[in-house]
C-alpha positions in Angstrom: 0.0 0.0 0.0 1.3 3.4 -0.9 1.6 5.6 2.2 2.9 8.7 0.4 -0.2 10.8 0.0 -0.1 14.6 0.1 -2.0 16.8 2.4 -4.8 17.8 -0.1 -5.4 14.2 -1.1 -5.4 12.8 2.4 -7.6 15.4 3.9 -10.1 15.6 1.0 -10.6 11.8 0.6 -12.8 11.1 3.7 -14.4 14.4 4.6 -17.5 13.8 2.5 -18.0 10.2 3.5 -19.7 9.7 6.9 -19.6 5.9 6.6 -15.8 6.0 6.6 -15.6 8.1 9.7 -18.2 6.0 11.6 -16.6 2.7 10.7 -13.0 3.9 11.4 -14.2 5.5 14.7 -16.1 2.5 15.9 -13.1 0.2 15.3 -10.7 2.7 16.9 -13.0 3.1 20.0 -13.3 -0.7 20.6 -9.6 -1.2 20.1 -8.7 1.6 22.5 -10.9 0.4 25.3 -10.2 -3.3 25.0 -6.5 -3.2 24.7 -6.1 -0.9 27.7 -9.0 -2.2 29.8 -6.8 -3.8 32.5 -5.2 -0.4 33.3 -8.6 1.2 33.3 -9.7 -1.4 36.0 -6.6 -0.5 38.0 -7.4 3.3 37.7 -10.9 2.7 39.0 -9.6 0.8 42.0 -7.0 3.4 42.8 -9.5 6.2 42.7 -11.4 4.6 45.6 -11.6 7.1 48.5 -12.0 4.4 51.2 -10.6 1.2 49.8 -10.7 -2.1 51.6 -7.5 -3.1 53.2 -7.2 -5.8 50.6 -7.5 -3.3 47.8 -5.2 -0.6 49.1 -2.5 -0.4 46.4 0.8 1.5 46.4 1.2 1.5 42.6 -0.1 0.4 39.3 2.1 -2.6 39.0 1.2 -3.9 42.5 -2.5 -3.3 41.9 -2.5 -5.3 38.6 -0.4 -8.1 40.2 -2.6 -8.5 43.2 -5.8 -8.4 41.1 -4.5 -11.3 39.0 -3.0 -13.4 41.8 -5.8 -12.9 44.4 -8.9 -12.6 42.2 -8.1 -14.6 39.1 -6.4 -14.1 35.8 -9.5 -12.6 34.1 -10.4 -10.2 36.9 -8.8 -7.1 35.3 -11.0 -7.5 32.2 -14.4 -8.0 34.0 -16.9 -5.6 32.5 -15.2 -5.4 29.1 -18.5 -6.4 27.4 -20.1 -3.2 28.5 -17.3 -1.2 26.9 -17.5 -3.1 23.7 -21.3 -2.5 23.5 -21.0 1.2 24.2 -17.7 2.2 22.6 -18.6 1.1 19.0 -21.6 3.4 18.5 -20.3 6.1 20.8 -17.0 6.5 18.9 -18.6 6.1 15.5 -20.8 9.2 16.3 -17.9 10.9 18.1 -15.4 10.9 15.1 -18.0 11.4 12.4 -19.4 14.5 14.2 -15.9 15.8 14.9 -14.7 15.5 11.3 -17.9 17.1 9.9 -17.8 20.0 12.3 -14.1 20.5 11.8 -14.6 20.7 8.0 -17.6 23.0 8.3 -16.1 25.4 10.8 -12.8 25.8 9.1 -13.9 26.0 5.5 -17.4 27.5 5.5 -17.3 29.5 8.7 -13.6 30.5 8.4 -13.1 30.0 12.1 -9.6 29.9 13.5 -8.4 26.2 13.3 -7.6 25.8 17.0 -11.1 27.2 17.9 -12.7 25.0 15.4 -11.0 21.9 16.8 -12.0 22.8 20.3 -15.6 23.5 19.4 -15.9 20.3 17.3 -14.5 18.3 20.2 -17.1 19.8 22.6 -20.1 19.0 20.4 -18.8 15.5 19.6 -18.3 14.8 23.3 -21.9 15.7 24.1 -23.1 13.0 21.7 -20.4 10.5 22.7 -21.2 10.7 26.4 -24.9 10.3 25.9 -24.3 6.9 24.4 -21.3 5.9 26.6 -22.4 6.9 30.1 -24.6 3.9 30.8 -21.8 1.6 29.7 -19.4 3.5 32.0 -21.7 2.9 35.0 -21.9 -0.8 34.4 -18.2 -1.1 33.7 -17.1 0.7 36.9 -19.5 -1.2 39.1 -18.0 -4.4 37.8 -14.4 -3.1 38.2 -14.7 -2.3 41.9 -13.2 -4.6 44.6 -15.6 -7.2 45.9 -18.2 -6.3 43.3 -21.5 -8.1 43.9 -22.1 -8.3 40.1 -20.8 -11.2 38.0 -21.9 -10.2 34.5 -22.8 -7.1 32.5 -26.4 -8.2 32.1 -26.9 -8.9 35.8 -25.3 -5.6 36.7 -27.6 -3.6 34.3 -30.7 -5.4 35.5 -30.0 -4.9 39.2 -29.1 -1.3 38.8 -32.2 -0.6 36.9 -34.5 -2.4 39.4 -32.9 -0.8 42.5 -32.0 2.7 41.3 -34.0 3.3 38.1 -33.0 4.6 34.8 -31.6 7.8 36.3 -28.7 5.8 37.8 -27.2 5.3 34.3 -27.1 9.1 33.8 -26.4 10.3 37.4 -22.8 11.2 36.4 -23.7 12.5 32.9 -23.3 16.2 33.9 -20.0 15.4 35.7 -18.9 13.4 32.7 -19.6 16.3 30.4 -18.0 18.7 32.8 -14.9 16.5 32.7 -15.0 15.4 29.0 -15.7 18.8 27.4 -12.5 20.3 28.6 -10.7 17.0 28.3 -11.7 16.6 24.6 -11.1 20.2 23.8 -7.6 20.0 25.2 -7.2 16.6 23.6 -8.1 17.7 20.1 -6.3 21.0 20.2 -3.1 19.3 21.5 -3.4 16.5 18.9 -3.8 19.0 16.0 -1.0 21.1 17.4 1.3 18.1 17.7 0.4 17.1 14.2 1.6 20.5 13.0 4.9 19.8 14.8 5.5 16.1 13.9 3.6 15.9 10.6 3.6 19.3 8.9 2.7 17.8 5.5 -0.3 16.0 7.1 0.4 12.8 5.2 -0.5 9.4 6.7 2.2 8.9 9.2 1.7 6.2 12.0 4.7 7.5 14.1 3.3 11.0 14.0 -0.2 9.8 14.9 1.2 7.7 17.8 3.3 10.6 19.2 0.6 13.2 18.8 -2.1 11.0 20.4 0.1 10.1 23.3 1.0 13.7 24.2 -2.6 14.8 23.7 -3.9 12.0 26.0 -1.4 12.6 28.7 -2.0 16.3 28.8 -5.8 16.1 28.8 -5.8 13.3 31.4 -3.6 15.1 33.9 -5.7 18.3 33.7 -9.0 16.6 34.2 -8.2 14.0 36.9 -10.0 15.8 39.7 -13.3 15.6 37.8 -12.6 12.0 36.9 -12.4 11.1 40.6 -15.8 12.8 41.2 -17.2 10.9 38.2 -16.0 7.6 39.6 -17.6 8.2 43.0 -20.9 9.1 41.3 -20.8 6.0 39.1 -19.7 3.5 41.8 -21.6 4.9 44.8 -18.8 3.3 46.9 -20.3 2.0 50.1 -17.3 2.4 52.3 -16.8 6.0 51.1 -20.5 6.9 51.7 -20.4 5.3 55.1 -17.3 7.3 56.1 -18.9 10.5 54.9 -22.2 9.6 56.6 -24.2 9.8 53.4 -26.6 7.5 51.7 -25.9 8.5 48.2 -24.0 11.1 46.1 -26.2 12.7 43.6 -24.3 15.5 41.8 -21.0 17.0 41.0 -21.0 19.6 43.8 -21.8 17.0 46.4 -19.3 14.6 44.9 -16.6 17.3 45.1 -17.4 18.0 48.7 -17.3 14.3 49.6 -13.9 13.8 47.9 -12.5 16.8 49.8 -13.9 15.7 53.1 -12.4 12.2 52.8 -9.1 12.9 51.0 -8.5 16.7 51.1 -6.8 18.3 48.0 -4.8 15.1 47.5 -8.0 13.2 47.1 -8.7 14.9 43.8 -5.6 13.4 42.3 -6.3 9.8 43.4 -5.1 7.5 40.6 -3.4 10.3 38.6 -0.5 8.1 37.6 -2.8 5.2 36.6 -5.0 7.6 34.6 -2.1 9.1 32.7 -0.6 5.6 32.0 -3.9 4.5 30.7 -4.6 7.5 28.5 -1.1 7.7 26.8 -1.2 4.4 25.0 -5.0 4.4 24.9 -5.2 7.7 22.9 -2.2 6.7 20.8 -4.0 3.4 19.8 -7.3 5.2 19.2 -5.8 7.8 16.8 -3.5 5.4 15.0 -6.3 2.9 14.4 -8.7 5.7 13.3 -6.2 7.3 10.9 -5.2 3.9 9.5 -8.8 2.8 8.7 -9.7 6.3 7.6 -6.7 6.3 5.1 -7.3 2.7 4.0 -11.0 3.0 3.4 -10.7 6.3 1.7 -7.9 5.2 -0.5 -9.8 2.1 -1.5 -13.0 4.1 -2.4 -11.0 6.6 -4.3 -9.3 3.9 -6.4 -12.6 2.2 -7.1 -14.2 5.6 -8.1 -11.3 6.3 -10.5 -11.6 2.8 -12.1 -15.3 3.1 -12.6 -15.1 6.6 -14.1 -12.2 5.9 -16.5 -13.2 5.6 -20.2 -13.1 2.1 -21.9 -10.1 1.2 -24.0 -10.7 1.8 -27.8 -11.3 -1.4 -29.9 -8.1 -3.0 -31.0 -9.4 -4.0 -34.4 -10.3 -0.4 -35.5 -6.8 0.7 -34.5 -5.2 -2.0 -36.5 -7.3 -1.2 -39.5 -6.7 2.5 -39.4 -3.0 2.0 -38.9 -2.9 -0.5 -41.7 -4.6 1.9 -44.1 -2.2 4.7 -43.2 1.0 2.7 -43.5 -0.3 0.7 -46.5 -0.6 4.0 -48.2 3.0 4.9 -47.5 4.0 1.4 -48.7 2.0 1.8 -51.9 3.6 5.2 -52.5 7.0 3.7 -52.1 5.9 0.8 -54.2 5.1 3.1 -57.1 8.5 4.6 -56.9 10.3 1.3 -56.6 8.1 -0.2 -59.5 9.3 2.5 -61.9 12.9 1.8 -60.9 12.4 -1.9 -61.3 10.9 -1.5 -64.7 13.8 0.6 -65.8 16.3 -1.9 -64.2 14.5 -5.0 -65.5 13.4 -6.3 -62.1 10.1 -8.3 -61.8 7.0 -6.7 -60.5 6.5 -9.3 -57.8 9.8 -8.5 -56.1 8.8 -4.9 -56.2 5.6 -5.6 -54.4 7.4 -7.4 -51.6 10.0 -4.7 -51.3 7.3 -2.0 -51.1 5.5 -3.9 -48.4 8.6 -4.4 -46.3 9.6 -0.8 -46.7 6.2 0.3 -45.5 6.5 -2.0 -42.5 10.0 -0.6 -41.6 8.7 2.9 -41.9 5.9 2.2 -39.5 8.2 0.4 -37.1 10.5 3.5 -36.9 7.8 5.4 -34.9 7.4 2.8 -32.3 4.4 0.8 -33.4 6.1 -2.4 -34.4 3.3 -4.8 -33.6 1.0 -3.4 -36.2 3.9 -2.9 -38.6 4.8 -6.6 -38.6 1.2 -7.3 -39.6 1.2 -4.8 -42.5 4.0 -6.5 -44.5 2.1 -9.6 -45.3 -1.0 -7.6 -46.1 1.0 -5.6 -48.7 2.5 -8.8 -50.0 -0.9 -10.2 -50.6 
């Protein structure tokens, strides 16, 4: 596959094709969440404000090791089915919305590129989180230590029966409060890094990996306090609620107060290292996968379009006939000259015909059309 595509070609190929964006985005979202899911489980555990003594971890490596050795090999991936179910459609809408708005705001509204990227990221986040939030609730309930739920279906059913539909969107405003600045910083940093590492804006996997990693790390570090509040709202951690003498946490303000009451300023940065370690490869995988499928699908559709629109080749027979007529005329003209000479020199007419035919063939061959020329000699001879 040819990876040398200039900026105009690369950027113009997919912008009008929503299917390309949605398919590439869905694959990228699923890949991102599935590959990095074990670290996401560790991050959720480490953001616990009142962890069980058996789940008090000093680092990411220790947390992952103890989860595997004490709770089973597959414990770090419990709840992945919820992510797969939500990430596909959520990221499909996320990337297609972002690409459309980026194109619209920069070309038709003439908005400054960085502002257009930030605004596009905000709007796409609103749509993404509306789809993804219920999956996040189920996922984090299953990730917690000593979770009473065994499967995604059981978790969803029990949450709905006990807490109602509102439980799946209890953290939606917090999620938006966190993700709107997160995605704005993320997209602006990604596009900025693309300008540094990939000025020509060609398909460049290394540039996409580096840009995605830096964008993910920066956005994750800035928004960690809000992520801690979101985790508390999603999990409704019983030990934390008991320590704070509360039955339930219902909003961002109350969640922020609870975090401060239990952990002080430091509490807002619980799991910071795990969150950054998760987001760096996660964002790099997401962008690299998205750009790869965006490039591949767009290139394939472009080539098919060119093939279907190219004019059919002219019939070979007509070319041969027209070429034969043209060069046979030259041969006949030379034949006339040679016949006069032969008559004067006493040569036979038949040898003159052959000579004329061969001369015409050689004249035709001199302009690079030898295949037709070789066919013309016997035609003149006959």
